SEZADO-536059 format. One record per residue: x, y, z of N, C-alpha, C, CB in turn; chain. Coordinates in pm, whole numbers, plus 50000, padded with zeros to 5 digits. Glycine has a CB too. Example, Ala and Ser with C-alpha at 12.3 -4.5 7.8 and 13.67 -1.06 7.14 Angstrom:
2
PT  n_east  n_north   n_up  ca_east  ca_north  ca_up  c_east  c_north   c_up  cb_east  cb_north  cb_up  chain
PT   51319    49431  50780    51230     49550  50780   51320    49670  50780    51131     49553  50905      A
PT   51285    49775  50708    51367     49894  50714   51290    50003  50787    51408     49940  50572      A
REM end
This chain:
120
PT  n_east  n_north   n_up  ca_east  ca_north  ca_up  c_east  c_north   c_up  cb_east  cb_north  cb_up  chain
PT   50093    49899  49977    50003     50014  49985   50118    50137  49998    49887     50001  50123      A
PT   50062    50231  49932    50155     50347  49886   50092    50460  49906    50199     50345  49746      A
PT   50118    50564  49982    50068     50713  49987   49915    50689  49958    50146     50823  49866      A
PT   49851    50690  50076    49719     50690  50073   49655    50762  50216    49678     50539  50049      A
PT   49587    50861  50188    49557     50948  50298   49434    50868  50369    49520     51107  50245      A
PT   49428    50895  50475    49325     50820  50612   49300    50938  50660    49396     50704  50746      A
PT   49186    50948  50754    49107     51005  50857   49237    51016  50976    48958     50899  50899      A
PT   49246    51091  51065    49310     51134  51186   49281    50978  51254    49235     51289  51270      A
PT   49156    51007  51297    49086     50905  51389   49101    50759  51365    48945     50928  51386      A
PT   49129    50764  51230    49109     50607  51235   49239    50545  51227    49017     50548  51115      A
PT   49348    50646  51200    49474     50570  51231   49513    50585  51351    49581     50601  51155      A
PT   49456    50677  51452    49480     50688  51571   49437    50559  51641    49422     50803  51616      A
PT   49326    50518  51601    49259     50373  51664   49354    50280  51614    49093     50325  51611      A
PT   49403    50287  51489    49489     50171  51446   49639    50176  51531    49513     50183  51272      A
PT   49676    50276  51542    49795     50296  51647   49772    50253  51817    49828     50462  51642      A
PT   49683    50285  51848    49602     50227  51997   49583    50098  51974    49447     50292  52039      A
PT   49521    50019  51839    49505     49909  51870   49648    49795  51858    49392     49885  51792      A
PT   49688    49849  51783    49882     49811  51767   49938    49778  51882    49989     49943  51720      A
PT   49921    49922  51940    50028     49961  52058   49936    49845  52170    50034     50180  52115      A
PT   49829    49841  52180    49771     49724  52294   49777    49592  52250    49616     49740  52332      A
PT   49745    49543  52130    49759     49434  52130   49855    49364  52075    49680     49406  52104      A
PT   49965    49422  52026    50092     49337  51988   50197    49390  52105    50153     49370  51812      A
PT   50219    49562  52089    50353     49522  52179   50352    49491  52328    50449     49635  52174      A
PT   50237    49475  52392    50210     49457  52557   50211    49286  52541    50029     49541  52632      A
PT   50214    49224  52454    50230     49051  52443   50370    49041  52472    50192     48970  52281      A
PT   50486    49161  52390    50606     49083  52420   50642    48978  52304    50585     49008  52557      A
PT   50568    48994  52237    50581     48929  52077   50641    49014  51977    50439     48895  52011      A
PT   50624    49146  52005    50684     49228  51870   50734    49340  51949    50565     49281  51734      A
PT   50778    49476  51871    50825     49548  51918   50748    49663  51910    50929     49545  51885      A
PT   50770    49765  51994    50639     49866  52023   50646    49949  51906    50643     49967  52170      A
PT   50521    50043  51860    50537     50150  51766   50565    50249  51836    50435     50179  51683      A
PT   50711    50309  51727    50759     50417  51769   50730    50581  51699    50886     50378  51767      A
PT   50750    50653  51727    50728     50796  51653   50814    50867  51689    50608     50871  51672      A
PT   50928    50894  51541    51022     50964  51505   51041    51073  51411    51082     50897  51484      A
PT   51062    51187  51420    51085     51259  51345   50963    51287  51257    51190     51219  51295      A
PT   50824    51289  51309    50733     51295  51188   50678    51155  51170    50811     51344  51052      A
PT   50739    51030  51168    50675     50926  51143   50666    50796  51218    50709     50909  51047      A
PT   50504    50778  51179    50520     50652  51325   50533    50527  51267    50372     50631  51441      A
PT   50605    50469  51307    50656     50306  51247   50576    50186  51337    50855     50277  51277      A
PT   50475    50121  51307    50401     50021  51359   50480    49870  51327    50253     50036  51294      A
PT   50527    49795  51391    50571     49690  51330   50445    49618  51276    50657     49610  51421      A
PT   50377    49552  51374    50205     49483  51334   50104    49497  51366    50170     49382  51350      A
PT   50010    49542  51307    49855     49551  51337   49769    49525  51274    49813     49642  51360      A
PT   49637    49512  51333    49521     49454  51226   49469    49581  51232    49405     49315  51265      A
PT   49383    49585  51082    49277     49727  51075   49148    49683  51025    49331     49857  50965      A
PT   49033    49734  51073    48895     49698  51022   48859    49789  50897    48782     49718  51142      A
PT   48871    49724  50781    48843     49822  50649   48722    49788  50597    48949     49811  50527      A
PT   48600    49870  50572    48498     49797  50522   48457    49692  50589    48522     49761  50411      A
PT   48447    49669  50728    48394     49536  50776   48463    49416  50768    48285     49509  50717      A
PT   48592    49414  50715    48681     49314  50679   48791    49310  50783    48732     49336  50541      A
PT   48856    49266  50836    48993     49275  50898   49083    49237  50826    49011     49210  51008      A
PT   49192    49327  50838    49331     49296  50745   49432    49311  50837    49364     49402  50612      A
PT   49566    49233  50795    49671     49240  50888   49770    49293  50813    49709     49115  50952      A
PT   49868    49360  50855    49969     49438  50799   50112    49447  50898    49902     49582  50773      A
PT   50226    49444  50822    50327     49448  50877   50419    49569  50834    50374     49330  50863      A
PT   50527    49625  50895    50604     49733  50860   50543    49875  50839    50665     49695  50750      A
PT   50437    49889  50882    50356     50023  50861   50430    50174  50898    50222     50009  50959      A
PT   50426    50234  50768    50514     50389  50841   50403    50489  50789    50713     50444  50758      A
PT   50360    50539  50891    50270     50673  50892   50337    50778  50873    50199     50703  51010      A
PT   50282    50914  50781    50372     51025  50810   50248    51152  50861    50481     51067  50652      A
PT   50327    51216  50945    50218     51334  50995   50235    51430  50929    50220     51387  51132      A
PT   50129    51526  50888    50136     51658  50797   50088    51743  50879    50058     51665  50659      A
PT   50123    51875  50875    50091     51970  50941   49934    52034  51005    50148     52038  50870      A
PT   49812    51950  50937    49742     51919  50978   49697    51827  51079    49723     51922  50918      A
PT   49802    51769  51167    49775     51660  51260   49701    51550  51178    49687     51711  51388      A
PT   49721    51488  51057    49671     51386  51016   49784    51275  50959    49573     51433  50924      A
PT   49754    51189  50942    49846     51066  50900   49831    51021  50753    49811     50939  50991      A
PT   49925    51037  50690    49947     50956  50580   49992    50840  50546    49993     50998  50529      A
PT   49969    50690  50499    50050     50565  50482   50154    50597  50383    49964     50441  50433      A
PT   50284    50618  50441    50340     50574  50343   50393    50440  50295    50408     50636  50344      A
PT   50378    50351  50367    50423     50220  50357   50337    50110  50451    50573     50225  50394      A
PT   50298    50030  50408    50232     49933  50477   50228    49766  50389    50081     50004  50501      A
PT   50288    49657  50448    50272     49541  50386   50188    49443  50437    50377     49493  50372      A
PT   50103    49410  50340    49964     49312  50347   50030    49179  50413    49881     49271  50169      A
PT   49996    49113  50512    50036     49004  50608   49900    48882  50601    50060     49083  50780      A
PT   49912    48808  50548    49815     48665  50570   49788    48649  50757    49928     48490  50495      A
PT   49710    48590  50808    49688     48590  50952   49749    48444  50987    49519     48614  50996      A
PT   49744    48343  50854    49833     48204  50848   49904    48190  50771    49782     48095  50835      A
PT   49983    48112  50749    50091     48039  50624   50070    47910  50638    50264     48061  50636      A
PT   49997    47851  50558    49983     47703  50524   50027    47630  50433    49887     47675  50511      A
PT   50142    47520  50521    50269     47460  50465   50236    47312  50383    50378     47435  50597      A
PT   50099    47276  50410    50045     47153  50345   49895    47110  50407    50157     47030  50369      A
PT   49861    47074  50286    49726     47009  50322   49699    46888  50261    49615     47091  50289      A
PT   49670    46795  50386    49649     46627  50333   49524    46591  50349    49732     46510  50411      A
PT   49459    46541  50241    49320     46480  50239   49368    46328  50233    49215     46534  50102      A
PT   49280    46276  50365    49268     46107  50386   49120    46072  50353    49305     46051  50558      A
PT   49083    45979  50276    48953     45933  50266   48959    45778  50251    48880     46002  50148      A
PT   48867    45751  50344    48867     45597  50347   48798    45530  50258    48823     45546  50458      A
PT   48799    45413  50236    48721     45358  50107   48594    45230  50185    48867     45266  49974      A
PT   48514    45344  50229    48353     45257  50312   48266    45345  50263    48326     45248  50512      A
PT   48167    45307  50305    48050     45327  50288   47966    45352  50419    48012     45228  50215      A
PT   47910    45466  50458    47946     45618  50400   48112    45658  50373    47888     45734  50519      A
PT   48160    45733  50272    48321     45741  50277   48305    45847  50419    48418     45821  50102      A
PT   48450    45849  50474    48485     45919  50576   48614    45976  50541    48482     45844  50696      A
PT   48594    46139  50539    48720     46195  50492   48792    46288  50619    48685     46289  50351      A
PT   48943    46284  50641    48985     46370  50761   49090    46449  50652    49062     46277  50921      A
PT   49125    46606  50703    49199     46676  50614   49261    46722  50723    49140     46771  50511      A
PT   49386    46726  50704    49514     46789  50760   49566    46913  50755    49601     46738  50722      A
PT   49583    47010  50807    49627     47130  50753   49747    47162  50847    49512     47242  50746      A
PT   49835    47183  50773    49988     47239  50853   50029    47368  50827    50122     47159  50811      A
PT   50097    47458  50929    50159     47554  50879   50165    47652  51042    50072     47616  50730      A
PT   50173    47770  51006    50223     47861  51113   50102    47980  51132    50380     47928  51064      A
PT   50127    48037  51261    50009     48148  51271   50120    48311  51253    49903     48130  51472      A
PT   50063    48368  51195    50154     48496  51179   50169    48578  51283    50112     48581  51082      A
PT   50087    48592  51351    50080     48658  51502   50034    48525  51612    49944     48803  51506      A
PT   50157    48547  51714    50134     48414  51771   49992    48429  51904    50306     48360  51842      A
PT   49984    48572  51923    49873     48598  52020   49699    48551  51939    49890     48789  52061      A
PT   49719    48529  51786    49576     48491  51767   49560    48386  51768    49515     48524  51672      A
PT   49423    48367  51795    49351     48210  51798   49271    48177  51671    49235     48194  51927      A
PT   49280    48033  51627    49185     48024  51526   49094    47994  51540    49198     47973  51450      A
PT   49023    47977  51475    48840     47953  51489   48824    47821  51465    48730     48038  51371      A
PT   48720    47715  51501    48709     47570  51488   48679    47566  51338    48591     47497  51587      A
PT   48764    47437  51264    48701     47406  51120   48540    47431  51130    48732     47236  51072      A
PT   48531    47455  50975    48393     47471  50960   48393    47359  50843    48334     47635  50925      A
PT   48245    47300  50850    48230     47171  50742   48109    47204  50658    48203     47012  50820      A
PT   48138    47217  50498    48050     47234  50409   48049    47112  50321    48072     47354  50344      A
PT   47937    47067  50297    47886     46975  50202   47798    47000  50075    47822     46898  50271      A
PT   47845    46947  49984    47810     46995  49821   47767    46852  49758    47966     47071  49721      A
PT   47623    46843  49740    47574     46720  49695   47587    46559  49745    47617     46727  49587      A
PT   47600    46555  49919    47540     46435  49964   47403    46456  50026    47629     46370  50058      A
REM end
């Protein structure tokens, strides 16, 4: 994300959420403000009702006390390394799925698996 203007209240909330969620856990470095640049190592933002995760956010403070996003690297919540499907030869068939990977933010909890059926 490059040079996009946001309202000050959104970015203040972003900084507060970032500082509270990530810096206090000890898993990440705190947000810093130096020479008019606010640097946030990791954060989550609610944009149009959807949660987005970002790393290495840089916000510039202007003369009207508004922030402009200089840089933000989009980050997935989890990294999936492998997916294995195991299906038995029985009636009805039984299917197990094993997903292996890592969470991008240690303090995030994953939701319970969801099951969807199509055609059975």
